[in-house]
C-alpha positions, -999 to 999 in steps of 0.1 A, spaced: 779 -257 -174 758 -233 -153 752 -212 -181 744 -244 -205 718 -251 -179 701 -216 -173 699 -216 -212 681 -248 -211 658 -235 -184 654 -202 -198 645 -222 -231 619 -244 -219 602 -216 -199 595 -196 -234 586 -230 -252 561 -235 -221 551 -197 -224 546 -204 -263 527 -237 -255 504 -219 -228 497 -188 -249 486 -207 -281 454 -221 -268 436 -187 -270 453 -180 -304 432 -195 -324 404 -177 -314 419 -133 -315 429 -150 -350 399 -161 -362 377 -133 -357 407 -106 -366 408 -126 -396 371 -124 -407 357 -91 -393 391 -71 -405 411 -56 -372 414 -65 -336 401 -41 -303 418 -32 -275 412 -56 -244 406 -54 -217 424 -61 -183 411 -77 -160 428 -98 -132 408 -129 -119 396 -135 -84 417 -159 -65 392 -183 -69 393 -185 -107 424 -176 -120 430 -220 -122 394 -217 -139 397 -190 -166 428 -183 -181 441 -144 -184 438 -124 -208 467 -133 -234 481 -105 -262 464 -106 -296 479 -114 -327 466 -103 -355 454 -123 -384 486 -119 -406 511 -126 -379 490 -163 -372 492 -169 -411 522 -160 -411 527 -187 -378 506 -214 -394 524 -212 -428 556 -216 -413 541 -250 -389 526 -265 -419 540 -254 -455 575 -254 -443 573 -288 -423 557 -303 -446 562 -290 -475 597 -274 -480 603 -248 -512 643 -269 -524 662 -258 -550 663 -283 -579 694 -299 -581 705 -293 -617 708 -332 -627 672 -334 -620 651 -351 -647 618 -328 -657 593 -321 -681 559 -293 -689 528 -313 -687 495 -294 -703 463 -318 -710 445 -298 -728 416 -311 -722 412 -305 -685 405 -270 -675 440 -276 -655 473 -257 -663 505 -268 -669 521 -284 -646 561 -283 -645 580 -316 -632 608 -324 -619 626 -355 -598 656 -373 -582 655 -398 -566 651 -380 -530 621 -363 -542 592 -354 -562 589 -316 -571 560 -303 -590 552 -270 -598 524 -245 -611 539 -221 -630 511 -202 -631 499 -196 -594 524 -180 -561 518 -210 -546 555 -223 -552 569 -256 -561 564 -289 -534 585 -312 -528 574 -347 -527 591 -378 -505 594 -416 -519 580 -433 -490 549 -409 -482 541 -420 -520 550 -452 -516 517 -457 -493 496 -445 -514 497 -467 -541 462 -484 -548 470 -506 -574 457 -540 -571 487 -553 -562 486 -527 -531 450 -529 -527 429 -559 -523 401 -553 -557 375 -565 -532 377 -551 -497 403 -523 -509 427 -528 -480 459 -532 -480 477 -560 -489 512 -545 -470 523 -529 -443 538 -493 -438 565 -501 -420 574 -521 -449 585 -497 -472 620 -488 -471 637 -460 -451 659 -458 -481 633 -459 -508 635 -437 -535 623 -421 -570 631 -444 -604 613 -430 -628 586 -410 -633 559 -404 -663 525 -383 -669 497 -396 -683 456 -384 -688 452 -397 -651 487 -385 -634 520 -393 -628 532 -434 -634 558 -433 -607 585 -465 -601 606 -466 -571 642 -479 -568 646 -496 -534 611 -508 -534 592 -535 -508 613 -568 -521 579 -589 -528 568 -560 -556 601 -553 -567 594 -582 -597 562 -597 -600 558 -617 -628 584 -600 -646 565 -572 -641 581 -539 -623 558 -521 -594 546 -490 -609 521 -463 -590 501 -441 -601 497 -405 -585 461 -387 -598 462 -356 -614 435 -347 -580 464 -355 -553 491 -336 -576 462 -303 -573 455 -309 -535 494 -307 -528 504 -270 -549 464 -258 -535 447 -257 -569 424 -277 -548 417 -275 -508 406 -312 -492 371 -292 -489 368 -298 -531 380 -340 -522 341 -355 -508 349 -374 -480 324 -381 -451 334 -351 -432 307 -326 -422 325 -295 -439 332 -316 -470 297 -322 -475 280 -290 -461 308 -275 -488 287 -290 -515 246 -286 -500 253 -249 -486 238 -243 -447 211 -220 -444 204 -204 -406 175 -200 -390 152 -185 -373 114 -188 -365 104 -171 -392 128 -178 -419 123 -220 -411 82 -217 -416 91 -201 -452 116 -230 -461 112 -263 -440 100 -291 -468 71 -324 -455 79 -348 -480 61 -381 -485 68 -413 -466 61 -436 -496 86 -415 -522 113 -412 -491 112 -447 -493 114 -458 -534 145 -468 -548 166 -437 -562 141 -414 -549 149 -374 -553 127 -373 -519 153 -392 -505 180 -372 -510 158 -340 -508 151 -351 -470 193 -360 -465 202 -324 -485 179 -308 -464 188 -324 -424 221 -308 -444 212 -272 -453 186 -264 -420 194 -292 -401 156 -304 -394 129 -317 -420 98 -333 -418 81 -367 -433 41 -366 -442 21 -401 -448 44 -424 -424 19 -452 -415 10 -459 -375 25 -490 -369 55 -493 -345 81 -505 -374 78 -475 -393 107 -458 -367 130 -489 -379 124 -486 -421 128 -446 -416 159 -451 -402 173 -482 -423 167 -461 -452 193 -437 -443 216 -456 -420 220 -479 -399 204 -469 -361 229 -459 -333 216 -482 -308 218 -468 -270 213 -475 -233 174 -466 -245 180 -497 -269 177 -496 -308 147 -478 -305 122 -461 -275 95 -441 -275 85 -408 -260 57 -406 -235 46 -398 -201 50 -426 -176 52 -431 -137 89 -428 -122 102 -417 -156 142 -421 -159 141 -392 -177 127 -356 -184 110 -366 -216 90 -387 -202 75 -365 -185 40 -350 -193 57 -312 -179 77 -282 -202 110 -294 -215 135 -266 -221 156 -263 -252 186 -291 -255 209 -318 -274 197 -356 -261 229 -376 -248 259 -349 -242 272 -370 -217 282 -395 -244 309 -397 -266 303 -389 -289 269 -378 -288 244 -394 -318 239 -368 -348 202 -371 -360 177 -381 -340 140 -391 -361 109 -386 -342 73 -407 -359 49 -394 -338 21 -423 -329 -9 -397 -315 -2 -365 -302 -44 -365 -293 -39 -344 -253 -39 -305 -246 -4 -287 -254 28 -310 -263 39 -287 -293 73 -292 -303 98 -264 -306 133 -267 -320 158 -237 -324 191 -231 -345 216 -237 -319 244 -234 -339 233 -200 -362 238 -184 -324 261 -200 -318 283 -188 -349 271 -151 -342 282 -153 -309 315 -171 -319 340 -137 -326 330 -121 -292 347 -145 -278 379 -130 -273 367 -104 -248 363 -112 -215 333 -114 -204 326 -132 -231 352 -154 -224 342 -190 -206 318 -198 -232 345 -215 -252 366 -221 -216 341 -235 -190 336 -269 -194 300 -278 -183 294 -313 -166 264 -340 -184 257 -373 -166 236 -401 -167 229 -424 -134 202 -449 -135 193 -481 -137 230 -491 -136 236 -471 -163 265 -443 -157 275 -423 -182 296 -392 -175 317 -359 -204 318 -328 -197 319 -295 -229 318 -264 -235 291 -241 -244 307 -232 -279 334 -256 -291 362 -248 -318 398 -255 -330 426 -233 -349 398 -229 -383 373 -214 -358 340 -228 -349 328 -262 -346 301 -270 -325 274 -259 -298 267 -281 -268 232 -270 -241 216 -293 -222 207 -280 -193 178 -309 -179 211 -334 -184 236 -318 -166 256 -333 -141 271 -318 -109 303 -310 -101 318 -337 -87 348 -316 -71 323 -278 -63 356 -255 -61 353 -240 -92 339 -203 -91 313 -207 -126 297 -170 -114 318 -156 -147 303 -179 -169 266 -178 -160 265 -138 -178 272 -150 -208 256 -187 -207 221 -165 -197 227 -143 -231 229 -176 -252 203 -188 -234 182 -164 -247 189 -158 -282 178 -198 -284 149 -192 -265 136 -160 -280 102 -164 -294 112 -148 -330 138 -179 -331 119 -207 -321 102 -228 -343 70 -244 -330 51 -276 -344 19 -298 -329 28 -329 -347 3 -348 -366 1 -390 -360 13 -396 -392 43 -372 -394 83 -377 -386 107 -350 -379 139 -352 -390 167 -332 -372 205 -323 -368 212 -329 -327 242 -316 -328 227 -288 -346 192 -280 -338 178 -280 -303 141 -292 -293 121 -291 -267 82 -297 -256 60 -276 -241 37 -297 -210 8 -315 -221 -25 -325 -202 -18 -365 -200 -47 -362 -173 -74 -344 -193 -78 -371 -219 -53 -385 -251 -20 -390 -253 12 -378 -265 37 -408 -284 67 -404 -303 87 -435 -314 123 -423 -317 161 -441 -328 194 -422 -335 225 -424 -364 251 -415 -357 276 -388 -378 296 -412 -393 272 -429 -406 251 -397 -414 281 -383 -430 294 -420 -450 254 -416 -474 253 -379 -473 291 -384 -491 270 -398 -518 245 -375 -526 245 -369 -565 261 -347 -587 242 -316 -594 211 -323 -564 231 -307 -537 241 -280 -557 209 -266 -569 200 -255 -535 227 -242 -528 237 -220 -555 268 -212 -576 295 -205 -547 304 -235 -525 296 -230 -489 328 -221 -462 326 -210 -430 344 -178 -435 316 -168 -461 290 -183 -433 307 -157 -406 304 -129 -429 271 -132 -440 255 -132 -408 276 -107 -393 260 -87 -421 219 -95 -406 198 -77 -378 208 -111 -358 244 -96 -353 231 -66 -345 206 -80 -315 238 -102 -304 253 -70 -302 233 -50 -282 230 -77 -255 264 -80 -254 268 -44 -245 243 -48 -212 269 -73 -201 302 -60 -219 301 -21 -230 321 -16 -260 358 -14 -257 382 10 -269 398 11 -301 
């Protein structure tokens, strides 16, 4: 018994250690996969004040090992490659009118096997319960609302497959031991259609990014992304006529949506100078994301301002409302008056900088950008909001977001953390976004409106002279990410691809392209100043 207890404790310790190292492994694996190879890491023992704040350096894993681990946890768990029993019924289907190759299909009462004989993706075994819960027939989905007419818990756990038949639209499936109230309805058996698209996704003929969903990666795959500096955006940013934008089914409307996706920035011109224009522009795209500032807000200097934006001083590059969870994605600003001296709007592509720095975050001196949580807080006029965010965020798939808003940082509630190791890499991030060559500066004119991606593009403002005559007045509103992406998912087929080119956008391709730019060389130079090259 004592031996068994020791063995159990040892296994628990090993499991805990594996989980602890998993958190840092994804960035290392992503770097190796994207840039090829790895560097030997310099190990530095953290001082006692920062041991709990920053993780010690872990053993690097190769891209091959990481891919193998991911395949074992995803493919083996969700797509078991089972041998087809001899008694299974089988057929091969080929639609000569489609580009899809032949598909081998076999089934027993327990599994539906699909196989692509022309690729190495192997065989997938689909489970009856999951298939049944995916049915979209009129009996399972209300024809008006599209909502389910049954609960998933009604599906018998011993449900099986009765028959599978190929059609041009997909596989028609009938079930054994189906939901009792679906077994017979007016003498007709319940039949499910599994679309060929679902078969293609199961066989990895397609990826989820190929499916048009209201998700950012799915949308960007169609539109593409252009990363920019001052020179690039000056040549490509568009100013689209307001009247054309407001027309039903106009190409100008979709051009605005596409440019927000591609550049994170676009202008409207000839906007009527009335206070309701901001509402008309914003709701033309989606519902307004209301905040504690109201449905819309006014940006102009005033005494006792509850927000630094409502002063006449310089406002550094930042993102709005990072203390909300989630922050709004789209910001719309309509210029009503800008007759005073100064007050130029500033914009910088924060995602460009985040992606340029991402591969270097496995280095000891740069890692705090992806580890240290910066507090953001607002507490005025009976409102209180708080959230903490890393400067550069990511997941198993790689880079996801940048979060940078120095004017709206909160205080550390428990000031025991040592931020010294964060300051150096944060200074590099700051120097890159604030480089004059990175900043698009625009003195907005009355009747102009700017729409930009608040989660990608940082914005700010030069100081202006409110006392010397003239005024500066902008009207603003926000759109939530899910509402904007819902609209962007409906970009007409062919329009997005017209600007993007033939090749779909993908994060890995974006990282590779950035590495071949002069921007990458500049980043390497700046990092070397605080973190000299490690030995290969």
